[in-house]
N, CA and C atoms as an extended XYZ file, in Angstrom:
357
Properties=species:S:1:pos:R:3:atomname:S:1:resname:S:1:resid:I:1 pbc="F F F"
N        -4.653        6.036       36.059 N   UNK     1
C        -2.900        6.430       35.325 CA  UNK     1
C        -2.005        6.662       35.971 C   UNK     1
N        -0.996        6.140       35.963 N   UNK     2
C         0.377        7.057       36.688 CA  UNK     2
C         0.798        8.450       36.180 C   UNK     2
N         0.783        9.514       36.161 N   UNK     3
C         1.333       10.695       35.724 CA  UNK     3
C         2.986       10.001       34.674 C   UNK     3
N         3.413       10.670       33.592 N   UNK     4
C         4.225       10.917       33.388 CA  UNK     4
C         5.158       11.656       33.394 C   UNK     4
N         6.613       11.682       33.676 N   UNK     5
C         7.742       12.966       33.417 CA  UNK     5
C         7.799       13.284       32.195 C   UNK     5
N         7.312       13.617       31.391 N   UNK     6
C         8.170       13.655       30.146 CA  UNK     6
C         9.643       14.021       29.984 C   UNK     6
N         9.959       15.411       31.346 N   UNK     7
C        11.479       15.491       30.813 CA  UNK     7
C        11.981       14.118       31.404 C   UNK     7
N        11.957       13.483       31.851 N   UNK     8
C        12.923       12.130       32.218 CA  UNK     8
C        12.165       11.069       31.820 C   UNK     8
N        11.536       11.098       31.060 N   UNK     9
C        10.490        9.528       29.971 CA  UNK     9
C        11.930        9.442       29.006 C   UNK     9
N        11.620        7.614       29.332 N   UNK    10
C        13.045        7.401       28.550 CA  UNK    10
C        12.263        6.710       27.241 C   UNK    10
N        11.261        6.546       27.263 N   UNK    11
C        10.328        5.987       26.219 CA  UNK    11
C        10.429        4.634       26.220 C   UNK    11
N        11.360        3.967       27.066 N   UNK    12
C        11.523        2.126       27.419 CA  UNK    12
C        10.769        1.188       26.731 C   UNK    12
N         9.667        1.784       27.138 N   UNK    13
C         8.485        0.625       26.637 CA  UNK    13
C         7.528        0.646       25.323 C   UNK    13
N         7.993        1.543       24.988 N   UNK    14
C         7.524        2.277       23.484 CA  UNK    14
C         8.719        1.940       22.671 C   UNK    14
N         9.963        1.639       22.575 N   UNK    15
C        10.790        1.253       22.182 CA  UNK    15
C        10.686       -0.149       21.712 C   UNK    15
N        10.716       -0.596       23.232 N   UNK    16
C        10.781       -2.145       23.156 CA  UNK    16
C         9.561       -2.656       22.413 C   UNK    16
N         8.742       -2.085       22.308 N   UNK    17
C         7.757       -2.813       21.345 CA  UNK    17
C         7.869       -2.524       19.895 C   UNK    17
N         8.652       -1.457       19.518 N   UNK    18
C         8.882       -0.846       18.370 CA  UNK    18
C        10.163       -0.292       18.088 C   UNK    18
N        10.777       -1.192       17.858 N   UNK    19
C        12.292       -0.261       17.812 CA  UNK    19
C        13.112        0.460       16.767 C   UNK    19
N        12.157        0.718       15.860 N   UNK    20
C        12.611        1.488       14.617 CA  UNK    20
C        13.226        2.909       14.441 C   UNK    20
N        12.495        3.202       16.101 N   UNK    21
C        12.456        4.921       16.397 CA  UNK    21
C        13.437        4.961       17.698 C   UNK    21
N        14.310        6.002       17.719 N   UNK    22
C        15.143        6.041       18.899 CA  UNK    22
C        14.426        6.949       19.778 C   UNK    22
N        14.592        6.985       20.932 N   UNK    23
C        13.502        7.431       22.173 CA  UNK    23
C        13.859        9.362       21.924 C   UNK    23
N        15.064        9.447       21.983 N   UNK    24
C        15.046       10.756       21.548 CA  UNK    24
C        14.374       11.594       20.105 C   UNK    24
N        13.709       10.424       19.273 N   UNK    25
C        12.860       10.906       18.523 CA  UNK    25
C        11.558       11.233       18.983 C   UNK    25
N        11.468       10.292       19.816 N   UNK    26
C         9.926       10.368       20.715 CA  UNK    26
C         9.832       12.036       21.996 C   UNK    26
N        11.268       11.850       22.377 N   UNK    27
C        11.111       13.009       23.074 CA  UNK    27
C        11.224       14.323       22.378 C   UNK    27
N        11.305       15.120       20.740 N   UNK    28
C        11.205       15.705       20.374 CA  UNK    28
C         9.735       15.605       20.467 C   UNK    28
N         9.128       14.704       19.289 N   UNK    29
C         7.856       14.899       19.052 CA  UNK    29
C         7.397       15.435       19.931 C   UNK    29
N         7.044       14.580       21.400 N   UNK    30
C         6.381       14.757       22.393 CA  UNK    30
C         6.145       16.178       23.054 C   UNK    30
N         7.675       16.920       22.691 N   UNK    31
C         7.497       18.352       22.967 CA  UNK    31
C         7.048       18.711       21.893 C   UNK    31
N         6.585       18.744       20.922 N   UNK    32
C         5.963       19.230       19.879 CA  UNK    32
C         4.479       19.328       20.293 C   UNK    32
N         3.965       17.921       20.807 N   UNK    33
C         3.352       17.953       21.345 CA  UNK    33
C         2.403       18.989       22.288 C   UNK    33
N         3.334       18.445       23.100 N   UNK    34
C         3.050       19.622       24.115 CA  UNK    34
C         3.037       20.775       23.598 C   UNK    34
N         3.670       21.917       23.349 N   UNK    35
C         3.297       22.661       22.610 CA  UNK    35
C         2.362       22.851       21.761 C   UNK    35
N         1.716       22.324       20.970 N   UNK    36
C         0.550       22.456       20.202 CA  UNK    36
C        -0.567       21.953       21.266 C   UNK    36
N        -0.550       21.665       22.673 N   UNK    37
C        -1.614       21.230       23.111 CA  UNK    37
C        -1.895       22.234       24.677 C   UNK    37
N        -1.802       23.654       23.841 N   UNK    38
C        -1.690       24.367       25.123 CA  UNK    38
C        -3.179       24.736       25.461 C   UNK    38
N        -3.917       24.497       24.434 N   UNK    39
C        -5.306       25.068       24.502 CA  UNK    39
C        -6.569       23.729       24.652 C   UNK    39
N        -6.061       22.475       24.670 N   UNK    40
C        -6.854       21.386       24.782 CA  UNK    40
C        -7.285       21.174       23.248 C   UNK    40
N        -7.563       21.559       22.267 N   UNK    41
C        -8.247       21.136       21.226 CA  UNK    41
C        -7.379       20.382       20.494 C   UNK    41
N        -7.899       19.409       19.889 N   UNK    42
C        -7.188       18.403       18.930 CA  UNK    42
C        -6.612       18.931       17.697 C   UNK    42
N        -5.441       18.580       17.656 N   UNK    43
C        -4.865       19.448       16.508 CA  UNK    43
C        -4.385       18.227       15.257 C   UNK    43
N        -3.975       18.656       13.997 N   UNK    44
C        -3.654       18.089       13.391 CA  UNK    44
C        -2.744       17.358       12.820 C   UNK    44
N        -2.636       16.299       11.710 N   UNK    45
C        -1.305       16.001       11.007 CA  UNK    45
C        -0.416       17.100       10.699 C   UNK    45
N        -1.205       17.737       10.003 N   UNK    46
C        -0.643       19.079        9.141 CA  UNK    46
C         0.050       20.126       10.194 C   UNK    46
N        -0.480       19.838       11.347 N   UNK    47
C         0.094       21.063       12.484 CA  UNK    47
C         1.275       20.050       13.216 C   UNK    47
N         1.088       19.258       13.523 N   UNK    48
C         2.495       18.079       14.325 CA  UNK    48
C         3.661       18.273       13.311 C   UNK    48
N         3.143       17.656       11.883 N   UNK    49
C         4.522       17.644       10.878 CA  UNK    49
C         5.261       19.301       10.899 C   UNK    49
N         4.401       20.322       10.896 N   UNK    50
C         4.906       21.310       10.544 CA  UNK    50
C         5.625       22.019       11.838 C   UNK    50
N         5.696       21.925       13.156 N   UNK    51
C         6.096       22.235       14.157 CA  UNK    51
C         7.494       21.288       14.376 C   UNK    51
N         7.288       20.007       13.696 N   UNK    52
C         8.569       18.987       14.172 CA  UNK    52
C         8.906       19.342       13.264 C   UNK    52
N         9.200       19.844       11.977 N   UNK    53
C        10.056       20.481       10.829 CA  UNK    53
C        10.601       21.474       11.445 C   UNK    53
N         9.928       22.578       11.991 N   UNK    54
C        10.210       23.899       12.565 CA  UNK    54
C        11.551       23.489       13.542 C   UNK    54
N        10.501       22.274       14.596 N   UNK    55
C        11.585       22.484       15.747 CA  UNK    55
C        12.925       21.398       15.636 C   UNK    55
N        13.070       20.745       14.366 N   UNK    56
C        14.198       20.256       14.321 CA  UNK    56
C        15.669       20.685       13.402 C   UNK    56
N        14.501       21.589       12.542 N   UNK    57
C        15.732       22.799       11.931 CA  UNK    57
C        16.662       23.184       12.687 C   UNK    57
N        15.446       24.111       13.946 N   UNK    58
C        16.005       25.057       14.349 CA  UNK    58
C        16.791       24.266       16.010 C   UNK    58
N        16.823       23.077       16.486 N   UNK    59
C        17.543       22.376       16.946 CA  UNK    59
C        18.865       22.125       16.407 C   UNK    59
N        19.093       21.384       15.078 N   UNK    60
C        19.989       20.400       14.233 CA  UNK    60
C        20.602       21.541       13.016 C   UNK    60
N        19.800       21.814       12.830 N   UNK    61
C        20.372       22.795       11.360 CA  UNK    61
C        21.086       21.668       10.378 C   UNK    61
N        22.005       22.233        9.894 N   UNK    62
C        22.403       21.031        9.103 CA  UNK    62
C        22.940       20.190        9.279 C   UNK    62
N        22.451       19.222       10.722 N   UNK    63
C        22.379       17.895       10.754 CA  UNK    63
C        21.442       17.305       10.974 C   UNK    63
N        20.068       18.194       10.658 N   UNK    64
C        19.007       17.764       11.048 CA  UNK    64
C        18.455       16.129       10.042 C   UNK    64
N        19.393       16.045        8.930 N   UNK    65
C        18.762       14.687        8.130 CA  UNK    65
C        19.701       14.078        8.779 C   UNK    65
N        20.664       14.489        8.653 N   UNK    66
C        21.662       13.085        9.459 CA  UNK    66
C        21.170       12.358       10.992 C   UNK    66
N        20.417       13.055       11.579 N   UNK    67
C        20.037       12.848       12.908 CA  UNK    67
C        18.722       12.349       12.664 C   UNK    67
N        17.984       12.711       11.792 N   UNK    68
C        16.750       12.033       11.708 CA  UNK    68
C        16.837       10.356       11.349 C   UNK    68
N        17.809       10.467       10.063 N   UNK    69
C        17.973        9.004        9.720 CA  UNK    69
C        18.499        8.352       10.760 C   UNK    69
N        19.473        8.337       11.804 N   UNK    70
C        20.315        8.061       12.853 CA  UNK    70
C        18.826        7.817       13.730 C   UNK    70
N        17.592        8.193       13.849 N   UNK    71
C        16.874        8.071       14.710 CA  UNK    71
C        16.019        7.094       14.240 C   UNK    71
N        15.828        6.885       12.938 N   UNK    72
C        15.056        5.974       12.304 CA  UNK    72
C        14.504        6.561       11.684 C   UNK    72
N        14.046        7.934       11.847 N   UNK    73
C        13.006        8.648       10.439 CA  UNK    73
C        13.353        8.974        9.099 C   UNK    73
N        12.219        8.282        8.443 N   UNK    74
C        12.797        8.759        6.707 CA  UNK    74
C        11.726        9.488        5.903 C   UNK    74
N        10.815        9.444        6.546 N   UNK    75
C         9.631       10.536        6.405 CA  UNK    75
C         8.718       10.908        7.349 C   UNK    75
N         7.381       11.678        6.320 N   UNK    76
C         6.269       11.642        7.419 CA  UNK    76
C         5.512       10.601        8.371 C   UNK    76
N         4.969        9.473        7.293 N   UNK    77
C         4.856        8.389        7.567 CA  UNK    77
C         5.642        7.808        8.748 C   UNK    77
N         6.572        7.832        9.102 N   UNK    78
C         6.869        7.657       10.152 CA  UNK    78
C         7.098        8.304       11.652 C   UNK    78
N         6.984        9.596       11.474 N   UNK    79
C         6.438       10.773       12.552 CA  UNK    79
C         4.982        9.999       13.037 C   UNK    79
N         3.922        9.996       11.526 N   UNK    80
C         2.882        9.300       12.151 CA  UNK    80
C         2.589        7.944       13.024 C   UNK    80
N         3.808        6.904       12.700 N   UNK    81
C         3.829        5.750       12.914 CA  UNK    81
C         4.081        5.887       14.600 C   UNK    81
N         5.210        7.396       14.928 N   UNK    82
C         5.118        7.310       16.011 CA  UNK    82
C         4.190        7.975       17.301 C   UNK    82
N         3.416        8.875       16.287 N   UNK    83
C         2.154        9.086       16.965 CA  UNK    83
C         1.252        8.180       17.226 C   UNK    83
N         1.394        7.261       16.882 N   UNK    84
C         0.147        6.087       17.366 CA  UNK    84
C         0.822        5.118       18.142 C   UNK    84
N         2.180        5.236       18.308 N   UNK    85
C         3.050        4.229       19.328 CA  UNK    85
C         2.839        4.945       20.559 C   UNK    85
N         3.043        6.739       20.401 N   UNK    86
C         2.817        7.376       21.701 CA  UNK    86
C         1.498        7.283       22.200 C   UNK    86
N         0.442        7.147       21.439 N   UNK    87
C        -1.061        6.780       22.189 CA  UNK    87
C        -1.118        5.705       22.623 C   UNK    87
N        -0.523        4.511       21.861 N   UNK    88
C        -0.610        3.236       22.251 CA  UNK    88
C         0.229        3.453       23.845 C   UNK    88
N         1.349        4.282       23.555 N   UNK    89
C         1.917        3.493       25.075 CA  UNK    89
C         1.122        5.373       26.620 C   UNK    89
N        -0.026        5.330       25.560 N   UNK    90
C        -0.632        6.046       26.619 CA  UNK    90
C        -0.010        7.737       26.899 C   UNK    90
N         0.798        8.182       26.325 N   UNK    91
C         1.172        9.503       25.997 CA  UNK    91
C         0.543       10.645       25.114 C   UNK    91
N         0.190        9.975       24.643 N   UNK    92
C        -1.155       11.109       24.045 CA  UNK    92
C        -2.196       10.051       24.078 C   UNK    92
N        -3.546       11.024       23.333 N   UNK    93
C        -4.752       10.438       23.291 CA  UNK    93
C        -5.128       11.050       21.361 C   UNK    93
N        -5.712       10.259       21.000 N   UNK    94
C        -6.235       10.013       19.542 CA  UNK    94
C        -7.721        9.877       19.818 C   UNK    94
N        -8.136       10.102       18.582 N   UNK    95
C        -9.297       10.339       18.125 CA  UNK    95
C        -9.950        9.633       17.274 C   UNK    95
N       -11.259        8.941       17.333 N   UNK    96
C       -11.468        7.653       16.002 CA  UNK    96
C       -11.111        8.211       15.014 C   UNK    96
N       -11.163        8.980       14.782 N   UNK    97
C       -11.061       10.125       13.427 CA  UNK    97
C        -9.362        9.827       12.935 C   UNK    97
N        -8.552        9.692       14.173 N   UNK    98
C        -7.345       10.257       13.682 CA  UNK    98
C        -6.295        8.844       12.594 C   UNK    98
N        -5.840        8.812       12.091 N   UNK    99
C        -5.277        7.939       11.379 CA  UNK    99
C        -3.963        8.101       10.441 C   UNK    99
N        -2.880        7.214       10.552 N   UNK   100
C        -1.704        7.252       10.520 CA  UNK   100
C        -1.729        7.615        9.151 C   UNK   100
N        -2.700        7.557        8.061 N   UNK   101
C        -2.782        8.267        6.407 CA  UNK   101
C        -2.514        9.633        6.534 C   UNK   101
N        -2.874        9.780        7.553 N   UNK   102
C        -3.359       11.733        7.627 CA  UNK   102
C        -1.627       12.396        7.318 C   UNK   102
N        -0.621       11.401        7.873 N   UNK   103
C         0.590       11.754        7.872 CA  UNK   103
C         1.426       11.411        6.417 C   UNK   103
N         0.957       10.530        5.455 N   UNK   104
C         1.076       10.572        4.785 CA  UNK   104
C         1.778       11.426        3.281 C   UNK   104
N         2.532       11.683        2.293 N   UNK   105
C         3.034       12.738        2.177 CA  UNK   105
C         3.096       14.163        2.387 C   UNK   105
N         3.467       14.534        3.865 N   UNK   106
C         3.664       15.743        4.357 CA  UNK   106
C         4.820       16.230        3.622 C   UNK   106
N         5.649       15.908        3.876 N   UNK   107
C         6.272       16.932        2.980 CA  UNK   107
C         7.722       15.650        2.639 C   UNK   107
N         8.774       16.042        2.186 N   UNK   108
C         9.934       15.379        1.531 CA  UNK   108
C        10.972       15.585        2.520 C   UNK   108
N        11.263       14.624        3.091 N   UNK   109
C        12.391       14.452        3.915 CA  UNK   109
C        14.280       14.980        3.251 C   UNK   109
N        14.390       14.673        2.409 N   UNK   110
C        14.948       15.289        1.897 CA  UNK   110
C        15.089       16.522        1.493 C   UNK   110
N        14.198       16.938        0.940 N   UNK   111
C        13.727       18.064        0.587 CA  UNK   111
C        13.839       19.314        2.013 C   UNK   111
N        13.137       19.008        2.774 N   UNK   112
C        12.714       19.976        3.800 CA  UNK   112
C        14.580       19.852        4.576 C   UNK   112
N        14.580       18.778        5.006 N   UNK   113
C        15.832       18.793        6.203 CA  UNK   113
C        17.245       18.698        5.171 C   UNK   113
N        17.756       19.019        3.692 N   UNK   114
C        18.653       19.006        3.275 CA  UNK   114
C        18.884       20.355        1.992 C   UNK   114
N        17.732       20.519        2.180 N   UNK   115
C        17.138       21.382        0.886 CA  UNK   115
C        18.434       23.199        1.043 C   UNK   115
N        17.783       23.320        2.396 N   UNK   116
C        18.182       24.443        2.963 CA  UNK   116
C        19.499       24.578        2.931 C   UNK   116
N        20.458       23.538        3.319 N   UNK   117
C        21.356       23.346        3.407 CA  UNK   117
C        22.847       23.263        2.542 C   UNK   117
N        22.003       23.307        1.279 N   UNK   118
C        22.467       22.959        0.222 CA  UNK   118
C        23.461       23.815       -0.405 C   UNK   118
N        24.651       23.761       -1.359 N   UNK   119
C        25.631       24.660       -1.254 CA  UNK   119
C        25.547       24.717       -2.971 C   UNK   119
């Protein structure tokens, strides 16, 4: 398998198969995965969701919800869909026990990404 340069990965192959999510959303999610994958251990949907939330809030602050909406993300289930798209695109590996359902109900996007900035 050809090694992927994630710094310049455009995720064109993945976006071509599933155009619901913007390539930039995949780049942020891959940054999260790389951050978690320092020990080589398998990480959970909850760990992915928590770090994704932190990264997005740190990078986009009050614009987080708007940015995510423009990228096609409306719920934690979307992050699960993206993870499975990344696995299909051979960017990440998955176990037989992994399931998109593990991302269901993680947190409410409007509460997490709008709530802290409500006046």
